[in-house]
C-alpha positions in Angstrom: 3.5 -7.2 -20.1 5.9 -8.9 -17.6 6.4 -6.9 -14.5 9.9 -5.4 -14.2 11.6 -7.3 -11.3 13.7 -4.2 -10.4 10.4 -2.4 -9.6 8.4 -5.2 -8.1 8.5 -6.1 -4.4 11.4 -8.5 -3.6 10.2 -11.6 -1.7 13.5 -13.4 -1.7 15.1 -14.2 1.7 16.1 -11.0 3.4 15.1 -9.0 0.4 18.1 -9.9 -1.7 17.7 -8.9 -5.4 16.0 -11.6 -7.5 19.1 -12.0 -9.7 17.6 -14.9 -11.7 14.8 -12.6 -13.0 16.8 -9.5 -13.7 17.9 -8.9 -17.4 19.8 -6.0 -18.9 16.7 -4.6 -20.6 15.0 -4.1 -17.2 17.5 -1.3 -16.2 16.6 1.5 -18.6 12.9 1.7 -17.6 13.8 1.2 -13.9 16.4 3.9 -13.9 14.0 6.3 -15.6 11.2 5.6 -13.1 13.6 5.8 -10.2 14.9 9.2 -11.3 11.4 10.6 -12.0 10.2 9.4 -8.6 13.1 11.1 -6.8 12.8 14.4 -8.6 9.1 14.4 -7.6 10.2 13.8 -4.0 12.8 16.5 -4.1 10.3 19.0 -5.5 7.9 18.2 -2.7 10.7 18.7 -0.1 12.0 21.9 -1.7 8.5 23.3 -2.2 7.0 22.3 1.1 5.0 25.4 2.4 5.6 24.3 6.0 8.6 25.7 7.9 11.7 23.6 7.5 12.3 21.0 10.2 14.9 18.2 10.5 12.1 15.7 9.8 10.5 17.4 6.8 13.8 18.3 5.1 16.8 16.3 6.2 15.0 13.0 7.0 12.7 13.5 4.0 15.8 13.8 1.8 17.2 10.6 3.5 14.0 8.8 2.4 14.1 10.1 -1.2 15.2 8.0 -4.1 14.7 4.5 -2.6 13.7 3.0 -5.9 16.7 4.6 -7.7 19.1 3.5 -4.9 18.2 -0.1 -5.2 18.2 -0.1 -9.1 21.6 1.7 -9.1 23.2 -0.6 -6.5 22.2 -3.7 -8.4 23.4 -2.3 -11.7 26.8 -1.0 -10.7 27.5 -4.1 -8.7 26.7 -6.3 -11.7 28.6 -4.2 -14.2 31.7 -4.4 -12.0 31.5 -8.2 -11.6 30.2 -9.4 -15.0 30.5 -6.6 -17.6 28.8 -7.9 -20.7 28.5 -5.8 -23.8 24.8 -5.1 -22.9 25.7 -3.9 -19.4 28.5 -1.7 -20.6 26.2 -0.1 -23.2 23.8 0.8 -20.4 26.6 2.1 -18.3 27.8 4.4 -21.1 24.2 5.6 -21.6 23.1 6.1 -18.0 26.3 7.2 -16.2 26.0 10.8 -17.5 22.2 10.8 -17.0 22.7 9.7 -13.4 25.4 12.3 -12.8 23.1 15.0 -14.2 20.2 13.7 -12.0 22.4 14.0 -8.9 23.5 17.5 -9.9 19.9 18.5 -10.3 19.3 17.5 -6.7 22.5 18.8 -5.0 22.3 22.1 -6.9 18.6 22.7 -6.2 18.5 26.3 -4.8 15.2 25.8 -2.9 16.5 22.6 -1.2 19.8 24.3 -0.3 17.9 27.3 1.1 15.9 25.0 3.5 19.0 23.2 4.7 20.9 26.5 5.1 18.0 27.8 7.2 18.1 24.7 9.4 21.9 25.1 9.8 21.4 28.7 11.0 19.0 27.4 13.7 20.8 24.2 14.6 21.5 25.1 18.2 17.7 25.4 18.8 16.7 22.2 16.9 17.3 19.8 19.8 19.4 17.4 17.7 21.4 14.6 19.1 25.1 14.4 18.2 24.5 12.1 15.1 21.7 14.3 13.8 23.8 17.4 14.3 26.7 15.9 12.4 24.4 14.8 9.6 23.0 18.3 9.2 26.5 19.8 9.2 27.9 17.4 6.7 24.9 17.5 4.5 25.2 21.3 4.2 29.0 21.1 3.7 28.5 18.4 1.0 26.1 20.6 -0.9 28.4 23.6 -0.7 31.3 21.4 -1.9 29.0 20.3 -4.8 28.4 23.9 -5.8 25.0 24.7 -4.3 26.2 28.1 -3.0 27.3 29.2 -6.5 25.3 31.5 -8.7 23.1 30.1 -11.5 25.9 30.1 -14.1 28.3 28.4 -11.7 25.7 25.7 -10.7 25.1 25.0 -14.4 28.8 24.6 -15.1 29.2 22.3 -12.1 26.4 20.1 -13.4 28.0 20.0 -16.9 31.4 19.1 -15.3 29.8 16.2 -13.3 28.0 14.9 -16.4 31.1 15.0 -18.5 33.3 13.4 -15.8 30.8 10.5 -15.6 31.3 9.8 -19.3 35.1 9.9 -19.0 35.3 7.8 -15.9 33.1 5.1 -17.6 35.2 5.1 -20.7 38.5 4.9 -18.7 37.3 1.9 -16.7 35.9 0.1 -19.8 39.2 0.7 -21.7 41.2 -0.9 -18.9 38.8 -3.9 -18.7 38.9 -4.4 -22.4 42.7 -4.4 -22.4 42.7 -7.0 -19.6 40.1 -9.1 -21.3 41.8 -9.2 -24.7 45.4 -9.9 -23.7 46.6 -13.4 -23.0 49.9 -15.2 -23.0 49.3 -18.8 -24.3 51.9 -21.2 -22.9 53.0 -24.6 -24.2 54.2 -27.2 -21.8 57.8 -26.1 -22.5 56.9 -22.6 -21.3 55.9 -23.7 -17.8 59.4 -23.9 -16.4 59.5 -22.9 -12.7 55.7 -22.7 -12.3 54.5 -24.7 -9.3 51.4 -26.9 -9.6 49.0 -24.3 -8.3 50.1 -21.8 -10.9 49.9 -24.4 -13.7 46.4 -25.5 -12.6 45.2 -21.9 -12.6 46.7 -21.2 -16.0 45.0 -24.4 -17.3 41.7 -23.2 -15.9 42.2 -19.8 -17.6 42.8 -21.5 -20.9 39.7 -23.6 -20.5 37.6 -20.6 -19.7 38.9 -18.8 -22.8 38.6 -21.9 -25.1 42.3 -22.1 -25.7 44.5 -25.2 -25.8 47.4 -25.3 -23.3 47.9 -22.8 -20.5 47.0 -19.1 -20.4 48.4 -16.2 -18.3 46.0 -13.2 -18.1 46.4 -9.7 -16.8 44.5 -10.5 -13.7 46.8 -9.8 -10.8 46.1 -13.3 -9.4 47.4 -14.8 -12.8 50.3 -12.5 -13.7 51.9 -12.0 -10.3 52.6 -15.7 -9.7 53.9 -16.0 -13.2 56.3 -13.1 -12.5 57.3 -14.7 -9.2 57.9 -18.3 -10.4 58.6 -18.5 -14.1 62.2 -19.1 -14.9 61.6 -18.0 -18.5 63.0 -14.4 -18.3 61.9 -13.7 -21.8 58.3 -14.5 -21.1 58.3 -12.6 -17.8 59.3 -9.6 -19.8 56.5 -10.0 -22.3 54.0 -10.4 -19.5 55.3 -7.5 -17.4 55.3 -5.1 -20.4 51.7 -6.0 -21.2 50.7 -5.5 -17.6 52.1 -2.0 -17.3 50.9 -1.0 -20.8 47.2 -1.3 -20.0 45.4 1.8 -21.1 48.2 2.8 -23.5 47.4 1.0 -26.7 44.7 1.7 -29.2 42.5 2.7 -26.2 44.7 5.6 -25.1 43.6 6.6 -21.6 46.2 9.4 -21.4 43.9 11.6 -23.5 41.1 10.9 -21.0 43.3 11.7 -18.0 44.1 15.2 -19.3 40.4 15.9 -19.7 39.5 14.4 -16.3 42.2 16.4 -14.5 41.3 19.6 -16.3 37.6 19.3 -15.4 38.4 18.5 -11.8 40.7 21.5 -11.5 38.1 23.7 -13.0 35.5 22.4 -10.5 37.9 23.1 -7.6 38.6 26.6 -8.8 34.9 27.3 -9.1 34.6 26.4 -5.4 37.4 28.7 -4.4 40.2 26.1 -4.1 43.7 26.3 -5.7 43.5 22.9 -7.1 41.6 19.6 -7.0 43.8 18.1 -4.2 43.0 21.2 -2.0 39.3 20.7 -2.6 39.4 17.0 -1.9 41.5 17.0 1.2 39.7 19.8 2.9 37.0 17.2 3.7 39.4 14.5 4.8 41.2 13.8 8.0 44.5 15.1 6.4 42.9 18.5 5.6 45.5 19.5 3.0 47.9 18.0 0.5 50.9 19.0 2.6 49.8 16.8 5.5 49.3 13.8 3.1 52.6 14.4 1.4 54.4 14.8 4.7 53.2 11.4 5.8 54.2 9.8 2.5 57.7 11.3 2.7 58.2 10.0 6.2 57.9 6.6 4.6 59.6 7.3 1.3 63.1 7.9 2.5 63.4 4.7 4.6 61.6 2.7 1.9 64.1 3.8 -0.7 67.0 2.9 1.6 65.5 -0.5 2.3 64.8 -1.1 -1.4 68.5 -0.3 -2.3 69.6 -3.0 0.1 67.1 -5.4 -1.4 68.2 -4.7 -5.0 71.9 -5.3 -4.1 71.0 -8.6 -2.6 68.9 -9.6 -5.6 71.6 -8.6 -8.1 74.2 -10.6 -6.2 71.9 -13.6 -6.3 71.0 -13.2 -10.0 74.5 -12.3 -11.3 73.1 -9.6 -13.6 71.3 -6.3 -13.3 67.7 -6.6 -12.0 65.0 -5.4 -14.3 61.3 -4.8 -13.4 60.3 -8.3 -14.6 63.0 -9.9 -12.5 62.4 -8.3 -9.1 59.5 -10.5 -7.9 61.3 -13.7 -9.2 64.6 -13.1 -7.4 62.9 -11.7 -4.3 61.1 -15.1 -3.9 64.4 -16.9 -4.4 66.0 -14.7 -1.7 63.0 -15.2 0.7 63.2 -19.0 0.1 66.9 -19.0 0.9 66.6 -16.8 3.9 63.6 -18.5 5.5 63.5 -21.9 3.8 60.0 -21.1 2.6 58.1 -20.5 -0.6 54.5 -20.4 -1.8 54.6 -24.0 -3.0 55.2 -25.0 0.6 52.6 -22.7 2.2 49.8 -22.6 -0.3 48.5 -26.1 0.4 47.8 -24.9 3.9 45.8 -21.9 2.7 42.7 -23.2 0.9 40.0 -20.6 0.3 37.5 -22.4 2.6 40.0 -22.5 5.4 40.8 -18.8 5.2 37.1 -18.0 4.9 36.7 -20.0 8.2 39.5 -17.9 9.6 37.9 -14.6 8.9 34.5 -15.8 10.2 36.2 -17.0 13.4 38.0 -13.7 13.8 34.7 -11.8 13.5 33.0 -14.2 16.0 35.7 -13.8 18.6 36.1 -10.1 18.2 32.5 -8.9 17.5 30.2 -11.8 18.5 28.8 -12.5 15.0 28.6 -15.7 13.0 28.0 -16.5 9.4 25.7 -19.2 8.2 25.8 -20.2 4.5 22.4 -20.0 2.9 22.1 -21.7 -0.5 18.5 -20.4 -0.8 19.6 -16.8 -1.1 19.7 -15.8 -4.8 23.1 -15.0 -6.3 24.1 -13.5 -9.7 26.8 -16.0 -10.7 27.5 -19.6 -9.8 30.8 -18.7 -8.1 29.0 -16.4 -5.6 28.2 -17.7 -2.1 25.7 -16.2 0.3 25.8 -16.0 4.1 23.4 -14.9 6.8 25.2 -12.8 9.5 23.7 -13.5 12.9 24.3 -11.9 16.3 25.1 -13.8 19.5 21.4 -14.5 20.0 21.1 -16.0 16.5 19.1 -13.0 15.1 19.7 -12.0 11.5 21.8 -8.9 11.1 22.9 -8.8 7.5 23.7 -10.7 4.3 27.2 -11.3 3.1 27.9 -12.2 -0.5 31.3 -13.6 -1.5 32.5 -13.5 -5.2 36.0 -14.9 -5.0 37.3 -15.8 -8.5 38.7 -13.9 -11.5 36.8 -14.2 -14.8 36.5 -12.4 -18.0 34.3 -9.3 -17.7 35.1 -8.9 -14.0 36.9 -5.7 -12.9 40.4 -6.4 -11.6 41.4 -6.0 -8.0 39.4 -6.6 -4.9 36.6 -4.5 -3.4 33.6 -4.4 -1.2 30.3 -2.7 -2.0 26.7 -2.8 -0.9 23.5 -3.8 -2.4 21.7 -2.2 0.5 23.0 -0.2 3.5 21.7 -0.9 7.0 19.8 1.8 8.8 16.9 2.4 11.2 15.1 5.4 9.7 11.7 3.6 9.4 12.4 0.5 11.3 15.4 -1.8 11.0 16.8 -2.4 7.5 19.6 -4.9 7.4 22.6 -4.5 5.1 23.5 -6.6 2.0 27.2 -6.5 1.4 29.4 -8.1 -1.3 33.1 -8.8 -1.3 34.8 -9.3 -4.7 38.2 -10.9 -5.1 40.1 -12.0 -8.1 41.6 -15.3 -7.0 42.7 -17.7 -9.8 40.1 -20.4 -10.0 41.4 -23.9 -9.5 40.3 -27.1 -7.6 40.9 -26.5 -4.8 41.5 -22.7 -4.7 44.7 -22.2 -2.8 45.7 -18.8 -1.6 49.1 -17.1 -1.2 49.7 -15.3 2.1 49.1 -12.0 0.3 45.8 -13.3 -1.1 44.7 -14.4 2.3 45.6 -10.9 3.6 43.4 -9.4 0.9 40.6 -11.7 2.0 40.9 -10.3 5.5 41.2 -6.7 4.2 38.0 -6.9 2.1 36.2 -8.7 4.9 37.1 -5.8 7.2 35.3 -3.5 4.8 32.4 -5.9 4.8 32.2 -5.9 8.6 32.2 -2.1 8.5 29.0 -2.2 6.4 27.5 -5.2 8.2 28.0 -4.0 11.8 26.7 -0.5 11.2 24.1 0.8 13.7 23.7 4.2 12.1 20.1 5.4 12.1 20.3 7.4 8.9 21.3 5.7 5.6 23.8 8.4 4.5 25.8 7.8 7.7 25.8 4.0 7.5 28.8 1.8 7.3 31.6 2.9 5.0 30.1 6.4 4.4 33.0 7.9 6.4 35.8 10.4 5.5 37.7 9.0 2.6 41.0 8.6 4.5 39.3 6.8 7.3 37.5 4.2 5.3 40.5 1.9 5.0 41.1 1.7 8.7 38.5 -1.0 9.5 39.7 -3.1 6.6 43.4 -2.7 7.2 43.3 -3.3 11.0 41.5 -6.7 10.4 44.5 -7.8 8.3 46.6 -8.2 11.5 44.5 -11.1 12.7 45.7 -13.2 9.8 49.1 -13.2 11.5 47.7 -14.2 14.9 49.3 -17.6 15.6 46.2 -19.1 17.1 44.1 -18.2 14.0 46.7 -19.8 11.8 47.0 -22.9 14.0 43.2 -23.3 13.9 42.5 -22.6 10.2 45.7 -23.0 8.1 45.3 -26.7 7.4 46.5 -28.8 4.5 43.7 -29.1 1.9 44.3 -32.8 1.4 45.3 -34.1 4.9 43.7 -31.6 7.2 47.0 -31.4 9.0 47.7 -28.0 10.6 50.4 -25.7 9.4 53.6 -27.2 11.0 54.9 -25.0 13.8 58.3 -24.6 12.2 56.7 -23.5 8.9 54.4 -21.1 10.8 57.4 -19.6 12.5 59.3 -19.2 9.2 56.2 -17.7 7.5 55.8 -15.0 10.2 59.5 -14.3 10.2 59.3 -13.7 6.4 56.4 -11.2 6.6 58.5 -8.1 6.4 60.6 -9.4 3.5 60.3 -7.1 0.5 58.9 -4.2 2.3 61.3 -1.8 0.6 59.9 -2.8 -2.8 56.3 -2.8 -1.6 56.5 0.5 0.2 58.3 2.2 -2.8 55.7 0.8 -5.2 52.8 2.1 -3.2 54.2 5.5 -2.0 55.3 6.5 -5.5 51.7 5.9 -6.8 50.3 8.0 -3.9 52.8 10.8 -4.6 52.1 10.9 -8.3 48.3 11.0 -7.5 48.9 14.2 -5.5 51.2 15.6 -8.1 48.7 15.1 -10.9 45.9 16.7 -8.9 48.0 19.8 -8.0 49.3 20.4 -11.6 48.6 24.0 -12.6 47.7 23.2 -16.2 46.6 19.6 -16.6 45.2 20.1 -20.1 48.7 20.8 -21.3 50.1 17.6 -19.8 52.0 15.0 -21.7 51.1 12.3 -19.3 53.9 9.9 -20.2 56.5 12.6 -20.1 55.1 13.9 -16.8 55.3 10.3 -15.3 58.9 9.9 -16.4 60.0 13.3 -15.1 58.2 12.9 -11.8 59.8 9.5 -11.1 63.2 11.1 -11.8 62.4 14.0 -9.4 61.5 11.8 -6.5 64.4 9.4 -7.1 62.4 6.4 -8.0 64.6 3.3 -7.5 65.4 1.5 -10.7 63.5 -1.7 -11.6 60.5 -0.7 -9.4 57.5 0.6 -11.2 54.5 2.4 -10.0 52.0 0.1 -8.5 49.5 1.8 -10.8 50.7 3.8 -13.8 48.3 6.7 -14.6 46.9 5.1 -17.7 45.4 2.2 -15.7 45.1 3.8 -12.3 41.4 3.0 -11.9 41.3 4.3 -8.3 41.9 7.7 -9.7 40.3 7.8 -13.1 37.6 5.1 -13.4 35.8 7.1 -10.7 36.6 9.9 -8.3 36.5 8.1 -5.0 40.3 7.9 -4.5 41.3 10.9 -6.7 43.9 12.9 -4.7 43.2 10.3 -2.0 45.3 7.2 -2.8 47.5 8.2 0.2 44.5 7.2 2.4 45.7 3.6 2.5 48.9 4.7 4.3 47.1 7.3 6.4 44.9 4.5 7.6 47.9 2.2 8.1 49.2 4.7 10.7 45.9 4.1 12.6 45.7 0.3 12.0 49.3 -0.4 13.0 49.0 1.7 16.1 45.6 0.1 16.9 46.8 -3.5 16.7 49.7 -2.6 19.0 47.1 -2.0 21.7 46.1 -5.7 21.5 49.7 -6.7 21.6 50.3 -4.5 24.6 47.3 -6.2 26.3 48.8 -9.6 25.5 45.5 -10.9 24.0 44.6 -10.4 20.3 40.9 -10.9 21.4 41.0 -8.8 24.5 37.3 -8.2 25.2 37.5 -4.6 26.4 39.5 -3.6 23.3 37.4 -5.6 21.0 34.3 -3.8 22.3 35.9 -0.5 21.6 37.0 -1.5 18.2 33.4 -2.8 17.4 32.1 0.7 18.3 34.2 2.1 15.5 32.7 -0.4 13.0 29.2 0.4 14.2 29.5 4.2 14.2 29.6 4.9 10.5 29.8 8.6 10.0 27.9 9.5 13.2 31.0 10.8 14.9 34.3 12.4 14.0 36.8 9.5 13.1 39.7 10.9 15.2 37.4 11.1 18.2 36.4 7.5 17.6 40.0 6.5 17.4 41.1 8.3 20.5 38.1 6.7 22.4 39.6 3.3 21.3 43.3 4.0 21.9 43.2 6.6 24.6 45.5 8.9 22.5 46.2 9.9 18.9 48.1 7.4 16.7 51.9 7.5 16.1 53.5 7.0 12.7 56.2 4.9 14.4 53.9 2.0 14.6 53.6 2.0 10.8 57.4 2.0 10.4 57.7 -0.8 12.8 55.0 -2.8 11.1 56.7 -2.5 7.7 60.2 -3.1 9.2 61.3 0.3 8.1 62.0 1.9 11.5 65.7 0.9 11.4 66.0 2.2 7.8 
């Protein structure tokens, strides 16, 4: 029998998974073996007759499940980026099994007793600050998972976790199916207004789907340019209605939402919290829903005022009332008129390779690392590129995988994840990190300014994983408080707008000529255009997230009615929709990571806007002293409290005024 490559030693460069050998049928046996191994390891820790120590309990727990960790990381990365029927069937089968497996560990009473006993003696253990934080947060995490409940409570918590895993999987697969199935096939007569780059991308989508002509899909990189540039108002409406209806057709996600919310609320009540948002935010920087809501409302009022001004301008330009499928189109016309600029002028200067060179150059100048492409590193798809991250001495420090393009079977949006986290528990282990984007594939691939910003954003997450120096795996990289995780990604976005970065790397894809100075000036002058729309679109989604997760009786919800009534209550401006309607809000319902936590992007923006102002005050975007302090945040992972890290960098707590200035809302 052929050896299962998921269980065999990986002899590839830097221990990257041997993707060419891995098949769907390998995962079931590997998951089963990995879970069995970890349960044996947990039983040995929990039943150890020796007195509990940090080494034989906490660090032993850190070492447990290594086989399962590597199998799980490979599987869930693959199912996100190339979800075949076979992979989705495995996901439906194993998501609840893995949830139950985790519950069996975190709810193990003997394990909890050992960790509780250590906590009681922590002052006498001689722990350093990182170890002490690890013990404190490990114990708190177990309590938040239900380990301190009685037997009946623990069993109910396990059942809730298992059921939620099923519902999260179904929700995400429903959205992906809607995105994969829908297409708007265009004839040549339907292309009015579309610039060459949008036509080329639509032609490539048609080719990939085996369709004659041009195709618009529900990938953001396909549909947003269509909504911006198409002069066919009737087709813009068709596309927009399909986009906002994901999860509302035959695969009705509103039924799943009610069940998910009800189970989360029950879990929170079991743990002594009034609602799920109270449970979630108790372990975040915000601490409670009021603090998160207060921040959002500080932005909401000026954002609505700015949006009202924008809408009046657009209606005067259009000569008719603005509908949701009109806003992006006329906003682009207004921006073009105000700044003499549009994407067809700028995109030729933003080829993907040039912007990739820009993020690599930024990382080198800030943090002293460089990225060397390695075609010998195995990848899971021909579009993926692999890079060796090296330090200033040329030593290997991590692997960076870049998966840039939209395709059928790939989850929408953009994200970073890890195939392996870096740590030093038993000698140095270097990280393997992947960035996924959904850029429309064309030759060459040309980016909008927003897509270039997303590239910087996700690379900021990647650097958070790649630069980590945490000793213990569970403190490594992005394993930080949920409303701090976006700070390292969002702060890096600011370097896209640094003129010397643009002068060096924004070059015409055909001639190599740099972005003309006049065009650079106009591009930067236009960066705050549309911030009323963008802020309203985001904040409304963050507010409805909190409202859903504080609802007293979610099982009785009519989700669509609740959405309509909620938008009326907050005074949602006409013709601006939620950035994510509940039925396709995957941040909330395809998993629990951002549930009652979507506000975190804006919470982190308070930090990132304030942080970049430090570099502006220094007069040097690459100020060495500030860069070293910023690097310390990326390196720390969860070894220190995030506000302490920030104050060490800035010398004081952050101010929300920097965010308002950054968005051009201060005067509003």
